[in-house]
C-alpha positions in Angstrom: 3.9 76.2 -8.6 4.5 73.9 -5.7 8.1 73.0 -4.9 10.5 70.3 -3.9 13.6 71.3 -2.1 16.8 69.2 -1.6 19.7 69.3 0.8 23.1 67.7 0.8 24.5 69.1 4.1 22.0 67.9 6.7 19.6 70.8 6.2 22.1 73.7 6.4 21.1 74.8 3.0 18.2 73.9 0.7 18.1 73.9 -3.1 15.0 74.3 -5.2 14.5 71.4 -7.5 13.1 71.8 -11.1 9.3 71.5 -11.2 8.2 67.9 -11.3 5.3 68.5 -13.7 6.3 71.8 -15.4 3.4 73.2 -17.3 1.2 70.2 -16.8 -2.3 70.4 -15.5 -4.0 67.4 -13.9 -7.2 68.2 -15.8 -8.8 71.0 -17.8 -10.5 72.5 -14.8 -7.6 72.0 -12.5 -4.9 74.6 -12.0 -1.9 72.7 -10.7 -0.5 69.8 -8.7 0.2 70.0 -5.0 2.8 67.7 -3.4 2.2 66.3 0.1 4.6 63.4 0.7 8.2 62.5 0.0 10.3 59.4 0.9 13.8 58.4 -0.2 15.3 55.0 0.4 18.8 56.2 -0.7 20.3 59.5 -1.9 19.1 58.6 -5.4 15.9 56.6 -5.2 12.7 58.2 -4.0 9.1 59.1 -4.5 6.9 62.2 -4.1 3.1 62.2 -4.2 0.2 64.6 -4.1 -3.1 65.6 -5.5 -5.0 63.8 -8.3 -3.5 60.5 -7.2 -0.1 61.6 -8.6 3.0 59.5 -7.8 6.4 60.6 -9.1 9.5 58.4 -8.8 13.2 59.2 -9.3 16.3 57.1 -9.6 18.8 60.0 -10.0 18.3 62.1 -6.8 15.5 64.1 -8.4 17.2 65.2 -11.6 14.5 63.4 -13.6 11.1 62.1 -12.4 8.8 59.5 -13.9 5.0 59.5 -13.2 3.8 56.1 -11.9 0.2 55.2 -12.5 -2.3 52.5 -12.1 -5.9 52.0 -13.1 -6.6 51.4 -9.3 -6.2 55.1 -8.5 -9.2 57.5 -8.3 -7.9 60.7 -9.9 -9.9 62.9 -7.5 -8.0 61.5 -4.5 -5.1 63.3 -2.9 -2.3 61.0 -1.7 -0.9 62.4 1.5 2.1 60.4 2.6 4.6 57.8 1.2 7.0 55.5 3.0 9.7 53.6 1.1 10.7 50.5 2.9 13.2 49.4 0.2 13.8 50.2 -3.4 10.9 47.8 -4.3 8.5 48.1 -1.3 6.6 51.3 -0.9 3.4 52.3 0.9 1.2 55.3 0.0 -1.9 56.6 1.9 -4.4 59.3 1.1 -7.9 60.6 1.2 -11.0 58.4 1.2 -9.5 55.4 3.0 -6.7 54.9 0.5 -3.8 52.6 1.3 -1.7 51.2 -1.6 1.4 49.0 -1.5 3.9 48.0 -4.1 6.6 45.2 -4.1 8.1 46.2 -7.5 9.1 49.8 -7.1 5.8 51.2 -8.2 5.3 49.4 -11.5 2.1 47.9 -10.0 0.2 48.9 -6.8 -2.2 46.9 -4.7 -5.0 48.5 -2.8 -5.2 47.5 0.9 -8.3 47.4 3.0 -8.0 50.1 5.7 -11.1 48.9 7.4 -12.2 52.6 7.8 -15.0 54.5 6.4 -14.8 58.1 5.2 -11.4 58.7 6.6 -8.6 60.7 5.1 -5.4 58.9 5.9 -2.6 61.5 6.4 0.5 59.6 7.4 2.1 56.1 7.4 5.0 54.6 9.3 6.4 51.1 9.7 8.8 50.1 12.5 9.7 46.9 10.6 8.5 44.9 7.6 5.3 43.8 9.5 4.4 46.5 12.1 3.0 49.7 10.9 0.6 52.6 11.7 -1.5 55.1 9.9 -3.1 58.2 11.2 -6.0 60.2 9.7 -9.1 62.2 10.2 -12.8 61.6 9.6 -14.1 63.3 6.5 
């Protein structure tokens, strides 16, 4: 079981959070979810993401999580990183040239053109609302 840890003292101690998808399997032939990215915009509002195009959101500091989904996502793609700009604006990146953006907190996601081919995008960062970078590796 992959884990999510939480701290309230600047990293002095870490507490194991309850499993996000306890007992759930992404598909019949799949064993478990793996989590790769986490971003919180406040102590209460955040997102984690990982394999099988899975995006989980919380509004209560991780006590409960809601799975966000969209028909845009290829379930075989692993999302690698997430960056929350605000409670409504979030970017996610992943394998196979994937960049998605939401302006409504994750209710809907729009695919963005990465202008790459066969690249796994591993990380995303924005310095302001317009200026951003992604890094990745060729498949």
